[in-house]
Biopython code that builds the backbone (N, CA, C, O; Angstrom):
import numpy as np
from Bio.PDB.StructureBuilder import StructureBuilder

atoms = [
    (1, "UNK", "N", (-153.626, -72.911, 37.004)),
    (1, "UNK", "CA", (-152.178, -73.181, 37.334)),
    (1, "UNK", "C", (-152.103, -74.544, 38.205)),
    (1, "UNK", "O", (-152.902, -74.792, 39.107)),
    (2, "UNK", "N", (-151.139, -75.315, 37.855)),
    (2, "UNK", "CA", (-151.035, -76.631, 38.682)),
    (2, "UNK", "C", (-149.528, -76.582, 39.089)),
    (2, "UNK", "O", (-148.573, -76.480, 38.319)),
    (3, "UNK", "N", (-149.505, -76.670, 40.395)),
    (3, "UNK", "CA", (-148.111, -76.773, 40.982)),
    (3, "UNK", "C", (-148.048, -77.905, 41.983)),
    (3, "UNK", "O", (-148.971, -78.150, 42.760)),
    (4, "UNK", "N", (-146.869, -78.610, 41.925)),
    (4, "UNK", "CA", (-146.786, -79.809, 42.726)),
    (4, "UNK", "C", (-145.376, -79.809, 43.391)),
    (4, "UNK", "O", (-144.486, -79.168, 42.832)),
    (5, "UNK", "N", (-145.104, -80.492, 44.564)),
    (5, "UNK", "CA", (-143.918, -80.662, 45.141)),
    (5, "UNK", "C", (-143.253, -79.208, 45.579)),
    (5, "UNK", "O", (-143.859, -78.341, 46.208)),
    (6, "UNK", "N", (-142.017, -79.128, 45.163)),
    (6, "UNK", "CA", (-141.276, -77.968, 45.702)),
    (6, "UNK", "C", (-141.903, -76.711, 45.091)),
    (6, "UNK", "O", (-141.987, -75.734, 45.834)),
    (7, "UNK", "N", (-142.323, -76.615, 43.924)),
    (7, "UNK", "CA", (-142.860, -75.439, 43.241)),
    (7, "UNK", "C", (-144.115, -75.049, 44.045)),
    (7, "UNK", "O", (-144.379, -73.852, 44.160)),
    (8, "UNK", "N", (-144.921, -75.999, 44.619)),
    (8, "UNK", "CA", (-146.109, -75.707, 45.318)),
    (8, "UNK", "C", (-145.696, -74.980, 46.627)),
    (8, "UNK", "O", (-146.217, -73.928, 46.997)),
    (9, "UNK", "N", (-144.780, -75.591, 47.250)),
    (9, "UNK", "CA", (-144.446, -75.040, 48.764)),
    (9, "UNK", "C", (-143.735, -73.767, 48.557)),
    (9, "UNK", "O", (-143.801, -72.916, 49.444)),
    (10, "UNK", "N", (-143.045, -73.537, 47.457)),
    (10, "UNK", "CA", (-142.402, -72.258, 47.263)),
    (10, "UNK", "C", (-143.442, -71.152, 47.079)),
    (10, "UNK", "O", (-143.368, -70.050, 47.622)),
    (11, "UNK", "N", (-144.397, -71.545, 46.275)),
    (11, "UNK", "CA", (-145.457, -70.547, 45.795)),
    (11, "UNK", "C", (-146.226, -70.212, 47.079)),
    (11, "UNK", "O", (-146.441, -69.024, 47.324)),
    (12, "UNK", "N", (-146.648, -71.144, 47.900)),
    (12, "UNK", "CA", (-147.431, -70.667, 49.084)),
    (12, "UNK", "C", (-146.638, -70.143, 50.226)),
    (12, "UNK", "O", (-147.285, -69.558, 51.094)),
    (13, "UNK", "N", (-145.372, -70.245, 50.378)),
    (13, "UNK", "CA", (-144.539, -69.770, 51.433)),
    (13, "UNK", "C", (-143.677, -68.665, 51.057)),
    (13, "UNK", "O", (-143.320, -67.849, 51.906)),
    (14, "UNK", "N", (-143.280, -68.574, 49.723)),
    (14, "UNK", "CA", (-142.450, -67.510, 49.324)),
    (14, "UNK", "C", (-140.905, -67.965, 49.583)),
    (14, "UNK", "O", (-139.980, -67.163, 49.459)),
    (15, "UNK", "N", (-140.728, -69.222, 49.926)),
    (15, "UNK", "CA", (-139.353, -69.764, 50.344)),
    (15, "UNK", "C", (-139.055, -70.865, 49.376)),
    (15, "UNK", "O", (-139.682, -71.924, 49.382)),
    (16, "UNK", "N", (-138.081, -70.590, 48.541)),
    (16, "UNK", "CA", (-137.687, -71.656, 47.633)),
    (16, "UNK", "C", (-137.185, -73.023, 48.272)),
    (16, "UNK", "O", (-137.179, -74.101, 47.677)),
    (17, "UNK", "N", (-136.775, -72.814, 49.546)),
    (17, "UNK", "CA", (-136.046, -73.834, 50.151)),
    (17, "UNK", "C", (-136.893, -74.612, 51.170)),
    (17, "UNK", "O", (-136.479, -75.599, 51.779)),
    (18, "UNK", "N", (-138.132, -74.071, 51.299)),
    (18, "UNK", "CA", (-139.037, -74.881, 52.371)),
    (18, "UNK", "C", (-139.253, -76.277, 52.116)),
    (18, "UNK", "O", (-139.328, -77.055, 53.068)),
    (19, "UNK", "N", (-139.365, -76.692, 50.885)),
    (19, "UNK", "CA", (-139.561, -78.084, 50.562)),
    (19, "UNK", "C", (-138.391, -78.891, 51.220)),
    (19, "UNK", "O", (-138.568, -79.783, 52.050)),
    (20, "UNK", "N", (-137.143, -78.460, 50.741)),
    (20, "UNK", "CA", (-136.045, -79.376, 51.196)),
    (20, "UNK", "C", (-135.805, -79.085, 52.736)),
    (20, "UNK", "O", (-135.416, -80.025, 53.430)),
    (21, "UNK", "N", (-135.994, -77.946, 53.266)),
    (21, "UNK", "CA", (-135.661, -77.605, 54.765)),
    (21, "UNK", "C", (-136.761, -78.310, 55.640)),
    (21, "UNK", "O", (-136.432, -78.907, 56.665)),
    (22, "UNK", "N", (-137.957, -78.242, 55.263)),
    (22, "UNK", "CA", (-139.029, -78.766, 56.228)),
    (22, "UNK", "C", (-139.790, -79.847, 55.717)),
    (22, "UNK", "O", (-139.814, -80.882, 56.384)),
    (23, "UNK", "N", (-140.461, -79.784, 54.572)),
    (23, "UNK", "CA", (-141.361, -80.736, 54.057)),
    (23, "UNK", "C", (-140.763, -82.053, 53.856)),
    (23, "UNK", "O", (-141.237, -83.056, 54.390)),
    (24, "UNK", "N", (-139.742, -82.078, 53.107)),
    (24, "UNK", "CA", (-138.970, -83.492, 52.782)),
    (24, "UNK", "C", (-138.689, -84.123, 54.142)),
    (24, "UNK", "O", (-139.190, -85.224, 54.374)),
    (25, "UNK", "N", (-137.939, -83.529, 55.053)),
    (25, "UNK", "CA", (-137.654, -84.114, 56.305)),
    (25, "UNK", "C", (-138.938, -84.759, 56.988)),
    (25, "UNK", "O", (-138.850, -85.847, 57.556)),
    (26, "UNK", "N", (-140.029, -84.117, 56.922)),
    (26, "UNK", "CA", (-141.318, -84.364, 57.536)),
    (26, "UNK", "C", (-141.860, -85.807, 56.974)),
    (26, "UNK", "O", (-142.330, -86.677, 57.708)),
    (27, "UNK", "N", (-141.726, -85.916, 55.608)),
    (27, "UNK", "CA", (-141.900, -87.125, 54.833)),
    (27, "UNK", "C", (-141.173, -88.344, 55.406)),
    (27, "UNK", "O", (-141.750, -89.418, 55.577)),
    (28, "UNK", "N", (-139.867, -88.132, 55.701)),
    (28, "UNK", "CA", (-139.071, -89.221, 56.280)),
    (28, "UNK", "C", (-139.458, -89.621, 57.622)),
    (28, "UNK", "O", (-139.435, -90.818, 57.911)),
    (29, "UNK", "N", (-139.860, -88.627, 58.589)),
    (29, "UNK", "CA", (-140.286, -88.885, 59.837)),
    (29, "UNK", "C", (-141.594, -89.667, 59.707)),
    (29, "UNK", "O", (-141.772, -90.652, 60.423)),
    (30, "UNK", "N", (-142.535, -89.266, 58.808)),
    (30, "UNK", "CA", (-143.793, -89.904, 58.659)),
    (30, "UNK", "C", (-143.627, -91.346, 58.303)),
    (30, "UNK", "O", (-144.319, -92.194, 58.868)),
    (31, "UNK", "N", (-142.684, -91.687, 57.333)),
    (31, "UNK", "CA", (-142.368, -92.994, 56.808)),
    (31, "UNK", "C", (-141.818, -93.892, 58.157)),
    (31, "UNK", "O", (-142.205, -95.052, 58.302)),
    (32, "UNK", "N", (-140.957, -93.305, 59.050)),
    (32, "UNK", "CA", (-140.530, -93.940, 60.153)),
    (32, "UNK", "C", (-141.731, -94.372, 61.178)),
    (32, "UNK", "O", (-141.820, -95.500, 61.665)),
    (33, "UNK", "N", (-142.599, -93.348, 61.417)),
    (33, "UNK", "CA", (-143.781, -93.657, 62.245)),
    (33, "UNK", "C", (-144.592, -94.665, 61.607)),
    (33, "UNK", "O", (-145.049, -95.594, 62.272)),
    (34, "UNK", "N", (-144.810, -94.553, 60.344)),
    (34, "UNK", "CA", (-145.853, -95.502, 59.626)),
    (34, "UNK", "C", (-145.157, -96.973, 59.772)),
    (34, "UNK", "O", (-145.894, -97.947, 59.921)),
    (35, "UNK", "N", (-143.864, -97.124, 59.732)),
    (35, "UNK", "CA", (-143.248, -98.435, 59.840)),
    (35, "UNK", "C", (-143.378, -98.978, 61.268)),
    (35, "UNK", "O", (-143.501, -100.190, 61.448)),
    (36, "UNK", "N", (-143.355, -98.131, 62.257)),
    (36, "UNK", "CA", (-143.650, -98.394, 63.721)),
    (36, "UNK", "C", (-145.063, -98.871, 63.736)),
    (36, "UNK", "O", (-145.380, -99.931, 64.277)),
    (37, "UNK", "N", (-145.905, -98.086, 63.141)),
    (37, "UNK", "CA", (-147.356, -98.462, 63.202)),
    (37, "UNK", "C", (-147.663, -99.843, 62.708)),
    (37, "UNK", "O", (-148.306, -100.661, 63.366)),
    (38, "UNK", "N", (-147.164, -100.062, 61.500)),
    (38, "UNK", "CA", (-147.260, -101.319, 60.843)),
    (38, "UNK", "C", (-146.810, -102.537, 61.733)),
    (38, "UNK", "O", (-147.526, -103.534, 61.819)),
    (39, "UNK", "N", (-145.670, -102.440, 62.357)),
    (39, "UNK", "CA", (-145.066, -103.312, 63.511)),
    (39, "UNK", "C", (-146.133, -103.542, 64.491)),
    (39, "UNK", "O", (-146.602, -104.667, 64.659)),
    (40, "UNK", "N", (-146.528, -102.524, 65.135)),
    (40, "UNK", "CA", (-147.468, -102.750, 66.356)),
    (40, "UNK", "C", (-148.841, -103.231, 65.873)),
    (40, "UNK", "O", (-149.531, -103.934, 66.612)),
    (41, "UNK", "N", (-149.239, -102.882, 64.694)),
    (41, "UNK", "CA", (-150.595, -103.337, 64.276)),
    (41, "UNK", "C", (-150.444, -104.872, 63.906)),
    (41, "UNK", "O", (-151.427, -105.602, 64.030)),
    (42, "UNK", "N", (-149.311, -105.344, 63.482)),
    (42, "UNK", "CA", (-149.233, -106.738, 63.303)),
    (42, "UNK", "C", (-149.238, -107.545, 64.661)),
    (42, "UNK", "O", (-149.814, -108.622, 64.809)),
    (43, "UNK", "N", (-148.568, -106.925, 65.563)),
    (43, "UNK", "CA", (-148.555, -107.507, 67.014)),
    (43, "UNK", "C", (-150.005, -107.676, 67.501)),
    (43, "UNK", "O", (-150.349, -108.700, 68.090)),
    (44, "UNK", "N", (-150.885, -106.623, 67.240)),
    (44, "UNK", "CA", (-152.215, -106.594, 67.773)),
    (44, "UNK", "C", (-153.112, -107.698, 67.003)),
    (44, "UNK", "O", (-153.896, -108.443, 67.590)),
    (45, "UNK", "N", (-152.895, -107.698, 65.650)),
    (45, "UNK", "CA", (-153.597, -108.660, 64.837)),
    (45, "UNK", "C", (-153.194, -110.130, 65.386)),
    (45, "UNK", "O", (-154.041, -111.008, 65.549)),
    (46, "UNK", "N", (-152.067, -110.275, 65.605)),
    (46, "UNK", "CA", (-151.560, -111.685, 66.071)),
    (46, "UNK", "C", (-152.154, -111.976, 67.471)),
    (46, "UNK", "O", (-152.614, -113.091, 67.718)),
    (47, "UNK", "N", (-152.149, -111.045, 68.330)),
    (47, "UNK", "CA", (-152.710, -111.287, 69.717)),
    (47, "UNK", "C", (-154.161, -111.715, 69.578)),
    (47, "UNK", "O", (-154.573, -112.730, 70.139)),
    (48, "UNK", "N", (-155.029, -110.846, 68.738)),
    (48, "UNK", "CA", (-156.393, -111.073, 68.665)),
    (48, "UNK", "C", (-156.657, -112.442, 67.885)),
    (48, "UNK", "O", (-157.652, -113.110, 68.167)),
    (49, "UNK", "N", (-155.811, -112.826, 66.963)),
    (49, "UNK", "CA", (-155.816, -114.064, 66.276)),
    (49, "UNK", "C", (-155.628, -115.346, 67.243)),
    (49, "UNK", "O", (-156.333, -116.354, 67.184)),
    (50, "UNK", "N", (-154.623, -115.151, 68.090)),
    (50, "UNK", "CA", (-154.406, -116.175, 68.983)),
    (50, "UNK", "C", (-155.451, -116.420, 69.980)),
    (50, "UNK", "O", (-155.749, -117.556, 70.348)),
    (51, "UNK", "N", (-156.086, -115.198, 70.479)),
    (51, "UNK", "CA", (-157.081, -115.276, 71.374)),
    (51, "UNK", "C", (-158.309, -115.885, 70.693)),
    (51, "UNK", "O", (-158.993, -116.717, 71.289)),
    (52, "UNK", "N", (-158.582, -115.501, 69.516)),
    (52, "UNK", "CA", (-159.830, -116.057, 68.783)),
    (52, "UNK", "C", (-159.583, -117.581, 68.672)),
    (52, "UNK", "O", (-160.456, -118.343, 69.087)),
    (53, "UNK", "N", (-158.432, -118.069, 68.129)),
    (53, "UNK", "CA", (-158.129, -119.472, 68.053)),
    (53, "UNK", "C", (-158.208, -120.286, 69.335)),
    (53, "UNK", "O", (-158.617, -121.448, 69.329)),
    (54, "UNK", "N", (-157.802, -119.646, 70.450)),
    (54, "UNK", "CA", (-157.755, -120.227, 71.665)),
    (54, "UNK", "C", (-159.161, -120.322, 72.212)),
    (54, "UNK", "O", (-159.424, -121.229, 73.002)),
    (55, "UNK", "N", (-159.989, -119.538, 71.884)),
    (55, "UNK", "CA", (-161.326, -119.421, 72.343)),
    (55, "UNK", "C", (-162.410, -120.096, 71.495)),
    (55, "UNK", "O", (-163.313, -120.752, 72.015)),
    (56, "UNK", "N", (-162.296, -119.922, 70.228)),
    (56, "UNK", "CA", (-163.357, -120.357, 69.287)),
    (56, "UNK", "C", (-162.946, -121.399, 68.216)),
    (56, "UNK", "O", (-163.641, -121.609, 67.221)),
    (57, "UNK", "N", (-161.825, -122.017, 68.461)),
    (57, "UNK", "CA", (-161.338, -123.042, 67.531)),
    (57, "UNK", "C", (-160.938, -124.307, 68.422)),
    (57, "UNK", "O", (-160.475, -124.213, 69.558)),
    (58, "UNK", "N", (-161.205, -125.603, 67.688)),
    (58, "UNK", "CA", (-160.779, -126.756, 68.470)),
    (58, "UNK", "C", (-159.383, -127.035, 68.080)),
    (58, "UNK", "O", (-158.744, -126.236, 67.395)),
    (59, "UNK", "N", (-158.845, -128.274, 68.548)),
    (59, "UNK", "CA", (-157.523, -128.534, 68.470)),
    (59, "UNK", "C", (-156.961, -128.701, 67.012)),
    (59, "UNK", "O", (-155.768, -128.622, 66.721)),
    (60, "UNK", "N", (-157.937, -128.931, 66.185)),
    (60, "UNK", "CA", (-157.659, -129.267, 64.775)),
    (60, "UNK", "C", (-157.825, -127.910, 63.867)),
    (60, "UNK", "O", (-157.643, -127.910, 62.649)),
    (61, "UNK", "N", (-158.178, -126.815, 64.589)),
    (61, "UNK", "CA", (-158.242, -125.533, 63.992)),
    (61, "UNK", "C", (-159.696, -125.311, 63.324)),
    (61, "UNK", "O", (-159.844, -124.417, 62.490)),
    (62, "UNK", "N", (-160.612, -126.027, 63.655)),
    (62, "UNK", "CA", (-162.019, -125.889, 63.189)),
    (62, "UNK", "C", (-162.643, -124.917, 63.961)),
    (62, "UNK", "O", (-162.441, -124.899, 65.175)),
    (63, "UNK", "N", (-163.435, -124.038, 63.382)),
    (63, "UNK", "CA", (-164.116, -123.074, 64.210)),
    (63, "UNK", "C", (-165.326, -123.708, 64.883)),
    (63, "UNK", "O", (-166.117, -124.471, 64.328)),
    (64, "UNK", "N", (-165.376, -123.264, 66.251)),
    (64, "UNK", "CA", (-166.496, -123.696, 66.984)),
    (64, "UNK", "C", (-167.728, -122.667, 66.924)),
    (64, "UNK", "O", (-167.883, -121.702, 67.671)),
    (65, "UNK", "N", (-168.565, -123.071, 65.885)),
    (65, "UNK", "CA", (-169.503, -122.088, 65.484)),
    (65, "UNK", "C", (-170.634, -121.806, 66.662)),
    (65, "UNK", "O", (-171.114, -120.683, 66.819)),
    (66, "UNK", "N", (-170.977, -122.854, 67.406)),
    (66, "UNK", "CA", (-171.881, -122.720, 68.507)),
    (66, "UNK", "C", (-171.277, -121.611, 69.550)),
    (66, "UNK", "O", (-171.923, -120.681, 70.034)),
    (67, "UNK", "N", (-169.866, -121.916, 69.799)),
    (67, "UNK", "CA", (-169.331, -121.013, 70.835)),
    (67, "UNK", "C", (-169.346, -119.500, 70.273)),
    (67, "UNK", "O", (-169.598, -118.580, 71.051)),
    (68, "UNK", "N", (-169.110, -119.290, 69.100)),
    (68, "UNK", "CA", (-169.031, -118.030, 68.464)),
    (68, "UNK", "C", (-170.553, -117.350, 68.483)),
    (68, "UNK", "O", (-170.695, -116.154, 68.738)),
    (69, "UNK", "N", (-171.540, -118.122, 68.225)),
    (69, "UNK", "CA", (-172.921, -117.686, 68.151)),
    (69, "UNK", "C", (-173.319, -117.382, 69.584)),
    (69, "UNK", "O", (-174.080, -116.451, 69.850)),
    (70, "UNK", "N", (-172.792, -118.182, 70.504)),
    (70, "UNK", "CA", (-173.191, -117.908, 72.035)),
    (70, "UNK", "C", (-172.531, -116.543, 72.502)),
    (70, "UNK", "O", (-173.120, -115.721, 73.204)),
    (71, "UNK", "N", (-171.251, -116.403, 72.033)),
    (71, "UNK", "CA", (-170.459, -115.211, 72.530)),
    (71, "UNK", "C", (-171.069, -113.958, 71.951)),
    (71, "UNK", "O", (-171.237, -112.934, 72.613)),
    (72, "UNK", "N", (-171.395, -114.095, 70.659)),
    (72, "UNK", "CA", (-172.013, -113.008, 69.930)),
    (72, "UNK", "C", (-173.445, -112.555, 70.200)),
    (72, "UNK", "O", (-173.806, -111.383, 70.094)),
    (73, "UNK", "N", (-174.243, -113.582, 70.561)),
    (73, "UNK", "CA", (-175.717, -113.369, 70.736)),
    (73, "UNK", "C", (-176.211, -113.494, 72.241)),
    (73, "UNK", "O", (-177.321, -113.085, 72.583)),
    (74, "UNK", "N", (-175.349, -114.062, 73.078)),
    (74, "UNK", "CA", (-175.960, -114.420, 74.395)),
    (74, "UNK", "C", (-176.259, -113.135, 75.078)),
    (74, "UNK", "O", (-175.719, -112.063, 74.803)),
    (75, "UNK", "N", (-177.187, -113.331, 76.015)),
    (75, "UNK", "CA", (-177.589, -112.209, 76.853)),
    (75, "UNK", "C", (-176.383, -111.893, 77.980)),
    (75, "UNK", "O", (-175.880, -112.771, 78.681)),
    (76, "UNK", "N", (-176.036, -110.557, 78.018)),
    (76, "UNK", "CA", (-175.032, -110.397, 79.039)),
    (76, "UNK", "C", (-175.614, -109.744, 80.299)),
    (76, "UNK", "O", (-176.689, -109.147, 80.242)),
    (77, "UNK", "N", (-174.964, -109.845, 81.355)),
    (77, "UNK", "CA", (-175.475, -109.303, 82.642)),
    (77, "UNK", "C", (-174.816, -108.037, 82.914)),
    (77, "UNK", "O", (-173.623, -107.915, 82.638)),
    (78, "UNK", "N", (-175.447, -107.129, 83.404)),
    (78, "UNK", "CA", (-174.968, -105.700, 83.626)),
    (78, "UNK", "C", (-173.817, -105.716, 84.619)),
    (78, "UNK", "O", (-173.271, -104.664, 84.949)),
]
sb = StructureBuilder()
sb.init_structure("model")
sb.init_model(0)
sb.init_chain("A")
sb.init_seg("    ")
for serial, (resi, resn, name, xyz) in enumerate(atoms, 1):
    if name == "N":
        sb.init_residue(resn, " ", resi, " ")
    sb.init_atom(name, np.array(xyz, "f"), 0.0, 1.0, " ", f" {name:<3s}", serial, name[0])
structure = sb.get_structure()
């Protein structure tokens, strides 16, 4: 037997209206949260990109490979 969507939720719950009463609104809430996540994620990517450019690129946008290697490979003090 293969059940999807409303038929699945009715089968497992015994409630023909479960899908429209609970499950469908949850999907809309998840979409709203996902949109917020995407916006916040973009902000973080932008901040990290700006920090990388400010630290590891010259004024022309060229990567300063020696600085990257030093940062990534240098001995750190405790």
